[in-house]
C-alpha positions in Angstrom: -111.9 -85.6 54.7 -108.5 -84.8 53.3 -105.6 -86.2 55.3 -102.4 -84.2 55.9 -104.1 -80.9 55.3 -103.2 -78.3 57.9 -104.6 -74.9 58.7 -102.0 -72.3 59.8 -103.6 -70.6 62.8 -100.8 -68.6 64.3 -98.8 -66.1 62.3 -95.7 -67.4 64.0 -96.3 -71.1 62.9 -93.2 -72.8 61.7 -93.5 -74.8 58.4 -91.1 -77.5 59.5 -92.3 -80.7 57.8 -90.9 -81.3 54.4 -93.4 -82.3 51.7 -96.4 -81.4 53.8 -98.8 -79.5 51.5 -100.1 -76.1 52.5 -102.4 -73.6 50.9 -101.2 -70.0 51.2 -102.8 -66.6 50.5 -101.6 -63.0 50.8 -103.0 -59.5 50.7 -102.8 -58.1 47.2 -102.4 -59.9 43.8 -98.8 -58.9 43.5 -97.6 -59.7 47.0 -94.2 -61.4 47.5 -94.0 -64.3 49.9 -90.7 -64.7 51.7 -89.4 -67.9 53.3 -86.5 -68.4 55.5 -84.5 -71.5 56.3 -82.3 -74.0 54.5 -83.1 -75.2 51.0 -84.1 -78.9 50.7 -82.0 -81.4 48.9 -81.5 -85.1 48.7 -84.0 -87.9 49.5 -87.2 -86.7 51.3 -90.4 -88.5 52.1 -93.8 -88.0 53.8 -96.2 -90.6 55.3 -99.7 -90.5 54.0 -102.8 -92.3 55.2 -106.0 -93.7 53.8 -109.2 -95.2 55.3 -111.2 -98.2 54.3 -112.6 -98.0 50.8 -114.8 -101.1 50.8 -118.3 -101.7 49.4 -120.7 -98.8 49.9 -117.9 -96.3 50.9 -118.1 -93.3 48.6 -116.3 -90.6 50.6 -112.9 -89.0 49.7 -110.8 -90.5 52.6 -107.3 -91.4 51.5 -106.6 -88.0 49.8 -103.4 -86.3 51.0 -102.0 -82.9 50.2 -98.3 -83.2 49.6 -95.8 -80.9 48.0 -92.7 -80.5 45.9 -90.2 -79.7 48.7 -87.4 -78.4 46.4 -86.6 -74.9 45.1 -86.7 -76.5 41.6 -89.3 -78.2 39.5 -90.0 -81.9 40.0 -90.4 -84.5 37.2 -93.2 -86.7 38.5 -92.3 -89.5 36.0 -88.8 -89.7 37.5 -90.2 -90.6 40.9 -89.5 -94.2 40.4 -90.3 -96.5 43.4 -91.4 -93.5 45.3 -95.2 -94.3 45.4 -95.6 -96.8 48.3 -99.3 -97.7 48.7 -100.1 -94.6 46.8 -101.5 -94.3 43.2 -98.8 -92.8 41.0 -100.9 -89.9 40.0 -100.7 -86.2 41.0 -103.8 -83.9 41.2 -103.3 -80.1 40.9 -105.9 -77.5 41.9 -105.9 -74.6 39.5 -108.3 -72.4 41.3 -111.5 -73.9 39.8 -111.0 -77.5 38.9 -108.4 -80.3 39.4 -105.9 -81.3 36.7 -104.3 -84.7 36.9 -101.2 -86.5 35.6 -101.0 -90.3 35.9 -97.3 -91.0 35.8 -97.4 -94.6 34.6 -99.6 -94.0 31.6 -97.7 -90.8 30.8 -100.6 -88.7 29.7 -103.1 -86.4 31.5 -104.7 -83.0 31.8 -101.6 -81.6 33.6 -98.0 -81.9 32.5 -95.6 -84.3 34.2 -93.9 -81.4 36.0 -94.6 -80.0 39.5 -93.3 -76.4 39.8 -91.0 -75.5 42.7 -92.9 -75.7 46.0 -96.1 -76.6 44.3 -98.6 -78.7 46.3 -100.6 -81.5 44.8 -103.0 -84.2 46.0 -102.3 -88.0 46.0 -104.5 -90.9 46.8 -103.4 -93.6 49.4 -104.8 -96.9 48.3 -103.4 -99.2 51.0 -105.4 -102.4 50.6 -104.7 -103.4 54.2 -107.0 -100.7 55.6 -109.9 -101.9 57.7 -113.0 -100.0 59.0 -111.2 -99.5 62.3 -107.5 -99.2 61.2 -106.3 -96.6 58.6 -104.0 -97.7 55.8 -100.7 -96.0 55.3 -98.3 -95.2 52.5 -95.3 -93.0 51.6 -94.3 -90.6 48.9 -90.6 -90.4 48.4 -88.6 -88.0 46.1 -84.9 -87.4 45.5 -82.5 -85.3 43.5 -82.8 -87.6 40.4 -86.3 -86.2 39.8 -85.3 -82.6 40.1 -85.2 -80.2 37.1 -83.1 -77.1 37.2 -85.5 -75.1 35.1 -87.7 -72.4 36.6 -90.3 -72.9 33.9 -90.2 -76.7 33.6 -94.0 -76.9 33.9 -94.3 -75.2 30.5 -92.1 -77.8 28.8 -93.8 -80.2 26.4 -94.3 -83.8 27.4 -93.1 -86.9 25.6 -94.6 -87.6 22.2 -97.9 -89.4 22.6 -99.8 -91.5 20.1 -103.6 -92.1 20.2 -104.1 -89.5 22.9 -106.4 -86.5 23.0 -107.5 -83.7 25.4 -111.0 -82.3 25.4 -111.5 -78.9 27.1 -114.9 -77.6 28.3 -115.2 -73.8 28.4 -118.0 -71.5 29.5 -119.3 -68.3 27.8 -120.3 -67.0 31.3 -116.8 -67.0 32.8 -113.2 -68.0 32.2 -113.4 -71.4 33.9 -112.5 -74.5 32.0 -112.1 -78.2 32.7 -110.3 -80.9 30.8 -110.3 -84.7 30.3 -107.8 -86.9 28.5 -108.5 -90.1 26.6 -105.5 -92.2 25.7 -105.4 -95.6 24.0 -102.6 -97.5 25.6 -101.9 -101.2 25.0 -100.6 -101.5 28.6 -103.8 -100.3 30.1 -107.0 -102.3 30.7 -110.7 -101.3 30.2 -111.0 -101.0 34.0 -109.6 -98.4 36.4 -105.8 -98.7 36.4 -103.9 -96.8 39.1 -101.2 -94.8 37.5 -102.9 -94.8 34.1 -106.3 -93.4 35.0 -107.2 -90.5 37.3 -110.4 -90.0 39.4 -112.6 -87.0 38.8 -112.3 -84.6 41.6 -115.1 -81.9 41.6 -114.3 -78.2 41.3 -116.2 -75.0 41.8 -120.0 -75.1 41.3 -119.9 -72.4 38.7 -117.1 -74.1 36.7 -117.8 -76.7 34.0 -117.2 -80.2 35.1 -116.1 -82.7 32.5 -115.4 -86.4 33.0 -115.5 -89.8 31.3 -116.7 -93.0 32.9 -115.0 -96.3 33.6 -117.9 -98.5 34.7 -119.5 -96.5 37.5 -116.3 -94.5 38.2 -116.0 -90.9 37.0 -112.5 -90.1 35.8 -110.5 -87.2 34.5 -107.9 -89.2 32.7 -108.9 -92.4 30.9 -106.4 -94.9 29.5 -107.7 -98.0 27.8 -106.8 -100.5 25.1 -108.1 -100.1 21.5 -109.4 -103.7 21.5 -112.2 -103.6 19.0 -113.3 -101.9 15.7 -115.6 -99.4 17.4 -114.6 -97.9 20.7 -117.1 -95.9 22.7 -116.2 -93.5 25.6 -119.1 -92.0 27.6 -118.6 -88.3 28.6 -120.3 -86.6 31.4 -120.8 -82.8 31.7 -122.4 -80.7 34.4 -122.2 -77.1 35.8 -124.1 -75.0 38.3 -124.9 -72.4 35.7 -127.2 -72.5 32.7 -125.7 -71.2 29.5 -123.6 -71.9 26.4 -120.5 -74.1 26.6 -118.0 -75.4 24.1 -116.1 -78.7 24.0 -112.9 -78.5 22.0 -110.8 -81.6 21.0 -107.0 -81.2 20.8 -104.2 -83.6 19.6 -106.5 -85.5 17.2 -103.5 -85.7 14.9 -101.9 -88.2 17.2 -104.4 -90.8 15.9 -104.0 -92.7 12.7 -105.8 -91.0 9.8 -108.0 -94.1 9.2 -109.7 -93.8 12.7 -112.9 -91.8 12.6 -113.5 -89.7 15.7 -117.0 -88.3 16.3 -118.9 -86.7 19.2 -122.5 -87.7 19.8 -124.9 -85.4 21.7 -127.6 -87.7 23.1 -129.8 -84.9 24.1 -130.0 -83.5 20.5 -129.5 -86.8 18.7 -126.7 -85.3 16.6 -123.2 -86.4 15.7 -120.2 -84.2 14.8 -117.0 -85.3 13.0 -114.2 -83.9 15.3 -111.5 -84.2 12.7 -113.4 -81.7 10.5 -114.9 -79.7 13.3 -113.0 -80.1 16.6 -115.2 -77.6 18.5 -118.8 -78.2 19.6 -121.0 -75.5 21.1 -124.1 -76.4 23.0 -126.7 -75.0 25.4 -126.8 -76.5 28.8 -129.6 -76.4 31.5 -128.8 -77.6 35.0 -131.6 -80.2 34.9 -130.0 -81.9 31.9 -128.8 -85.5 32.2 -125.0 -85.2 32.8 -124.3 -88.3 30.8 -125.1 -86.4 27.6 -122.1 -87.1 25.3 -120.4 -90.1 23.7 -117.0 -90.2 22.0 -116.8 -92.7 19.1 -113.6 -94.1 17.7 -114.1 -96.2 14.6 -111.3 -98.1 12.9 -112.6 -100.1 10.0 -109.2 -101.8 9.4 -108.9 -103.0 13.0 -107.9 -106.7 13.1 -107.2 -106.8 9.4 -103.7 -108.2 8.7 -101.6 -106.5 6.1 -100.5 -108.6 3.1 
């Protein structure tokens, strides 16, 4: 279940809770939606809730749909101190899959900007929750995080080193999915809230791409480069048979002495992503989803310069 998600039943319903996320639809692709009322400004917050996530619990309780309450874009990184018992990560639904931005790690599959009035999901991780008592948290925003730019979500993010995006695309439709891999000395090899982001599943006919941290599927993976050969398992699945392509971007952010290759376990092949950043393959729905492995090899790791 997704908490703080409301269906608007009556056409005369009043949208009177700031930061509560709603999904809207209208007749016709070019319809204009009009809102009436005062524009929001200043400090605003919304309570969120989460249920017990102990051993054996695998549901999605704790997810809340909130929204940018302002008529301007919102810089998620500038929401300092605004994530109380909430992972500092925003998840955006693009119509087929979820894109994520972990604000602490500063690198993800979405930008750090939430457009005006854009809704996004957050995860309440209140450790005090019990099987009988829900946990609680708060998301707070203020004017310091606002951007007076109508296209702020198209702006480039801060310069990143050792970070890459891999995009999975289908030949059968226009759906895509993305993952990010970022080597960050402040991260650990485990799941770090605010640095990593869970994998939330999209449409059945859309490609689903993820990496793994232990037994956890993630969309954004931040980890330290702590040995000569780093291995990142990649999972892929889709409800449709066909041809798909994995394309690696931002490889130039890595030092030139780091070899970056993609291994296809099904075909027992390896491709140098620096020379050939796109890999096309045939997928059948019975295939093992844990099919690919990213290899990062740095032969000079740990060698002191003289």
